[in-house]
N, CA and C atoms as an extended XYZ file, in Angstrom:
231
Properties=species:S:1:pos:R:3:atomname:S:1:resname:S:1:resid:I:1 pbc="F F F"
N        15.902       19.683      182.769 N   MET     1
C        15.533       20.969      182.204 CA  MET     1
C        14.322       21.441      183.074 C   MET     1
N        13.063       21.273      182.525 N   PHE     2
C        11.828       21.738      182.927 CA  PHE     2
C        11.335       20.659      184.240 C   PHE     2
N        10.860       21.533      185.255 N   ALA     3
C        10.429       20.729      186.327 CA  ALA     3
C         8.897       20.199      185.926 C   ALA     3
N         9.037       19.068      186.456 N   GLN     4
C         7.723       17.765      186.155 CA  GLN     4
C         6.539       17.793      187.164 C   GLN     4
N         6.932       18.537      188.242 N   GLY     5
C         6.286       18.334      189.401 CA  GLY     5
C         5.253       17.071      189.681 C   GLY     5
N         4.194       17.018      190.559 N   TYR     6
C         3.482       16.025      190.451 CA  TYR     6
C         2.510       15.371      189.510 C   TYR     6
N         2.413       15.900      188.621 N   MET     7
C         1.603       15.332      187.001 CA  MET     7
C         2.331       14.456      186.649 C   MET     7
N         3.501       14.730      186.207 N   GLY     8
C         4.281       13.895      185.203 CA  GLY     8
C         4.426       14.429      183.929 C   GLY     8
N         4.923       13.786      183.532 N   GLN     9
C         5.358       13.784      181.541 CA  GLN     9
C         3.991       14.575      181.325 C   GLN     9
N         2.483       14.319      181.754 N   MET    10
C         1.514       13.961      180.615 CA  MET    10
C         0.907       15.238      181.042 C   MET    10
N         1.554       15.829      182.025 N   GLY    11
C         0.518       17.238      182.331 CA  GLY    11
C        -0.741       16.939      182.829 C   GLY    11
N        -1.436       18.017      182.707 N   SER    12
C        -2.869       17.926      183.750 CA  SER    12
C        -3.692       16.672      182.760 C   SER    12
N        -3.770       16.479      181.447 N   MET    13
C        -4.392       15.945      180.866 CA  MET    13
C        -4.437       14.438      181.533 C   MET    13
N        -3.076       13.930      181.904 N   GLY    14
C        -3.372       12.546      182.388 CA  GLY    14
C        -3.261       11.827      180.896 C   GLY    14
N        -3.922       10.716      181.276 N   TYR    15
C        -4.201        9.691      180.081 CA  TYR    15
C        -5.295        9.542      179.585 C   TYR    15
N        -6.137       11.126      179.246 N   PHE    16
C        -7.307       11.088      178.503 CA  PHE    16
C        -7.517       10.640      176.773 C   PHE    16
N        -6.325       11.607      176.483 N   PRO    17
C        -6.156       10.942      174.708 CA  PRO    17
C        -6.096        9.503      175.065 C   PRO    17
N        -4.976        8.877      175.792 N   LEU    18
C        -5.142        7.377      175.314 CA  LEU    18
C        -6.433        6.639      175.412 C   LEU    18
N        -7.328        7.194      176.690 N   MET    19
C        -8.349        6.677      177.046 CA  MET    19
C        -9.379        6.640      176.028 C   MET    19
N        -9.510        7.814      175.552 N   GLY    20
C       -10.305        8.054      174.038 CA  GLY    20
C        -9.959        7.024      173.029 C   GLY    20
N        -8.856        6.658      173.039 N   PHE    21
C        -8.819        5.817      171.775 CA  PHE    21
C        -8.872        4.339      172.417 C   PHE    21
N        -8.904        4.350      173.570 N   VAL    22
C        -8.937        2.548      173.875 CA  VAL    22
C       -10.604        2.648      174.008 C   VAL    22
N       -11.399        3.639      173.888 N   PHE    23
C       -12.795        3.318      174.274 CA  PHE    23
C       -13.425        3.364      172.600 C   PHE    23
N       -12.705        3.394      171.734 N   TRP    24
C       -13.305        3.764      170.275 CA  TRP    24
C       -13.322        2.635      169.697 C   TRP    24
N       -11.652        1.451      170.080 N   ILE    25
C       -11.003        0.459      170.180 CA  ILE    25
C       -12.084       -0.755      170.439 C   ILE    25
N       -12.654       -0.451      171.574 N   VAL    26
C       -13.880       -1.411      172.711 CA  VAL    26
C       -14.902       -1.322      171.653 C   VAL    26
N       -15.525       -0.165      171.547 N   PHE    27
C       -16.525        0.419      170.942 CA  PHE    27
C       -16.740       -0.777      168.900 C   PHE    27
N       -15.385       -0.483      168.880 N   ALA    28
C       -15.357       -1.328      167.371 CA  ALA    28
C       -15.211       -2.912      167.498 C   ALA    28
N       -14.985       -3.006      168.496 N   ILE    29
C       -14.792       -4.737      168.507 CA  ILE    29
C       -16.220       -5.166      169.027 C   ILE    29
N       -16.915       -4.265      170.111 N   VAL    30
C       -18.462       -4.834      170.297 CA  VAL    30
C       -19.164       -4.906      169.178 C   VAL    30
N       -18.874       -4.237      168.308 N   ILE    31
C       -19.644       -3.909      167.029 CA  ILE    31
C       -19.761       -4.667      166.171 C   ILE    31
N       -18.154       -5.260      165.737 N   PHE    32
C       -17.712       -6.200      165.095 CA  PHE    32
C       -18.247       -7.483      165.859 C   PHE    32
N       -18.749       -8.060      167.290 N   LEU    33
C       -19.203       -8.985      167.813 CA  LEU    33
C       -20.839       -9.268      167.385 C   LEU    33
N       -21.342       -8.061      167.362 N   LEU    34
C       -23.104       -8.052      167.262 CA  LEU    34
C       -23.079       -8.485      165.762 C   LEU    34
N       -22.196       -7.654      164.628 N   VAL    35
C       -22.434       -8.026      163.600 CA  VAL    35
C       -22.437       -9.393      163.257 C   VAL    35
N       -21.795      -10.109      163.471 N   ASN    36
C       -21.268      -11.454      163.115 CA  ASN    36
C       -22.346      -12.312      164.270 C   ASN    36
N       -22.732      -12.057      165.281 N   TYR    37
C       -23.749      -13.063      165.851 CA  TYR    37
C       -24.819      -12.856      165.120 C   TYR    37
N       -25.310      -11.712      164.640 N   PHE    38
C       -26.403      -11.550      163.886 CA  PHE    38
C       -26.438      -12.486      162.314 C   PHE    38
N       -25.112      -12.363      161.708 N   ARG    39
C       -25.069      -12.630      160.508 CA  ARG    39
C       -24.564      -14.529      161.007 C   ARG    39
N       -24.318      -15.067      161.700 N   ARG    40
C       -24.335      -16.530      162.266 CA  ARG    40
C       -25.980      -16.730      161.710 C   ARG    40
N       -26.646      -15.960      162.632 N   ASP    41
C       -27.923      -16.300      162.700 CA  ASP    41
C       -28.679      -16.575      161.327 C   ASP    41
N       -28.578      -15.797      160.352 N   ASP    42
C       -29.105      -15.305      159.115 CA  ASP    42
C       -29.007      -16.251      158.306 C   ASP    42
N       -27.603      -17.162      158.412 N   THR    43
C       -26.989      -17.976      157.336 CA  THR    43
C       -27.676      -19.402      157.848 C   THR    43
N       -27.787      -19.533      159.507 N   HIS    44
C       -28.811      -20.804      159.782 CA  HIS    44
C       -29.637      -20.758      158.995 C   HIS    44
N       -30.273      -19.527      158.695 N   VAL    45
C       -32.091      -19.424      158.479 CA  VAL    45
C       -31.599      -19.877      156.786 C   VAL    45
N       -30.815      -19.348      156.202 N   ARG    46
C       -30.754      -19.668      154.695 CA  ARG    46
C       -30.476      -20.842      154.585 C   ARG    46
N       -29.708      -21.716      155.214 N   ARG    47
C       -29.254      -23.064      155.106 CA  ARG    47
C       -30.344      -23.952      155.362 C   ARG    47
N       -31.566      -23.787      155.980 N   THR    48
C       -32.893      -24.183      156.480 CA  THR    48
C       -33.954      -24.222      154.594 C   THR    48
N       -33.719      -23.197      154.324 N   SER    49
C       -34.680      -22.603      152.794 CA  SER    49
C       -33.739      -23.443      151.902 C   SER    49
N       -32.615      -23.758      152.187 N   SER    50
C       -32.000      -24.302      150.778 CA  SER    50
C       -32.581      -25.478      150.657 C   SER    50
N       -32.320      -26.239      152.097 N   ALA    51
C       -32.493      -27.506      152.038 CA  ALA    51
C       -33.805      -27.742      151.462 C   ALA    51
N       -34.965      -27.143      152.206 N   LEU    52
C       -36.471      -26.955      151.370 CA  LEU    52
C       -36.770      -26.914      150.160 C   LEU    52
N       -35.817      -25.687      149.752 N   GLU    53
C       -35.900      -25.855      148.158 CA  GLU    53
C       -35.436      -27.059      147.402 C   GLU    53
N       -34.230      -27.593      148.086 N   ILE    54
C       -33.851      -28.715      147.338 CA  ILE    54
C       -35.153      -29.851      147.399 C   ILE    54
N       -35.808      -30.096      148.476 N   LEU    55
C       -36.814      -31.278      148.978 CA  LEU    55
C       -37.765      -31.127      147.930 C   LEU    55
N       -38.104      -29.774      147.864 N   GLU    56
C       -39.262      -29.215      146.711 CA  GLU    56
C       -38.986      -29.816      145.480 C   GLU    56
N       -37.726      -29.469      144.905 N   GLU    57
C       -37.192      -29.799      143.502 CA  GLU    57
C       -37.336      -31.705      143.139 C   GLU    57
N       -36.860      -32.333      144.475 N   ARG    58
C       -36.789      -34.007      144.336 CA  ARG    58
C       -38.443      -34.171      144.408 C   ARG    58
N       -39.238      -33.189      144.581 N   LEU    59
C       -40.640      -33.567      144.661 CA  LEU    59
C       -40.957      -33.514      143.359 C   LEU    59
N       -40.863      -32.228      142.586 N   VAL    60
C       -41.089      -31.941      141.209 CA  VAL    60
C       -40.629      -33.108      140.401 C   VAL    60
N       -39.688      -33.330      140.669 N   LYS    61
C       -38.870      -34.215      139.468 CA  LYS    61
C       -39.269      -36.054      139.660 C   LYS    61
N       -39.986      -35.854      140.577 N   GLY    62
C       -40.179      -37.282      141.156 CA  GLY    62
C       -39.420      -38.285      141.765 C   GLY    62
N       -38.350      -37.749      142.231 N   GLU    63
C       -37.193      -38.769      143.190 CA  GLU    63
C       -37.981      -38.701      144.196 C   GLU    63
N       -38.849      -38.768      144.811 N   ILE    64
C       -39.433      -38.952      146.271 CA  ILE    64
C       -40.759      -38.581      146.113 C   ILE    64
N       -41.710      -39.396      147.101 N   SER    65
C       -43.523      -39.357      146.752 CA  SER    65
C       -43.976      -38.277      147.430 C   SER    65
N       -45.089      -37.735      147.636 N   LYS    66
C       -45.832      -36.684      148.655 CA  LYS    66
C       -45.473      -37.073      149.942 C   LYS    66
N       -45.544      -38.571      150.433 N   GLU    67
C       -45.783      -38.578      151.855 CA  GLU    67
C       -44.129      -38.559      151.967 C   GLU    67
N       -43.211      -39.007      151.144 N   GLU    68
C       -41.798      -38.974      151.791 CA  GLU    68
C       -41.358      -37.331      151.824 C   GLU    68
N       -41.958      -36.537      151.124 N   PHE    69
C       -41.538      -35.070      151.147 CA  PHE    69
C       -42.029      -34.266      152.405 C   PHE    69
N       -43.331      -34.889      153.031 N   LEU    70
C       -43.925      -34.408      153.678 CA  LEU    70
C       -43.291      -34.904      155.203 C   LEU    70
N       -42.880      -36.047      155.385 N   ASP    71
C       -42.153      -36.886      156.682 CA  ASP    71
C       -41.027      -36.016      156.586 C   ASP    71
N       -40.106      -35.586      155.191 N   ILE    72
C       -38.843      -35.009      155.492 CA  ILE    72
C       -39.088      -33.141      155.801 C   ILE    72
N       -40.011      -33.132      155.288 N   LYS    73
C       -40.286      -31.563      155.427 CA  LYS    73
C       -40.367      -31.677      157.470 C   LYS    73
N       -41.469      -32.406      157.690 N   LYS    74
C       -41.568      -32.459      159.170 CA  LYS    74
C       -40.006      -32.468      160.054 C   LYS    74
N       -39.634      -33.485      159.609 N   THR    75
C       -37.970      -33.762      159.887 CA  THR    75
C       -37.003      -32.229      160.258 C   THR    75
N       -36.880      -31.527      159.179 N   LEU    76
C       -36.486      -30.104      158.813 CA  LEU    76
C       -36.727      -29.297      159.391 C   LEU    76
N       -38.182      -28.924      160.069 N   ARG    77
C       -38.325      -27.965      160.577 CA  ARG    77
C       -38.617      -28.224      162.206 C   ARG    77
């Protein structure tokens, strides 16, 4: 029917629209990985704080002595 010439079916645009799509997919994956990396660090901090809060509650309730509290607190940090 039509002559395709040396550029093929895509014409002069080539694969440009496809490359734009691939760029946005790669960009989204990089953002996703960065967000998960920083969220993981934040979760670790919350766990340590939670352990300290539990330790303080045990001290207030009288389950452990002040010396035990300080020893365990030093171990946690």
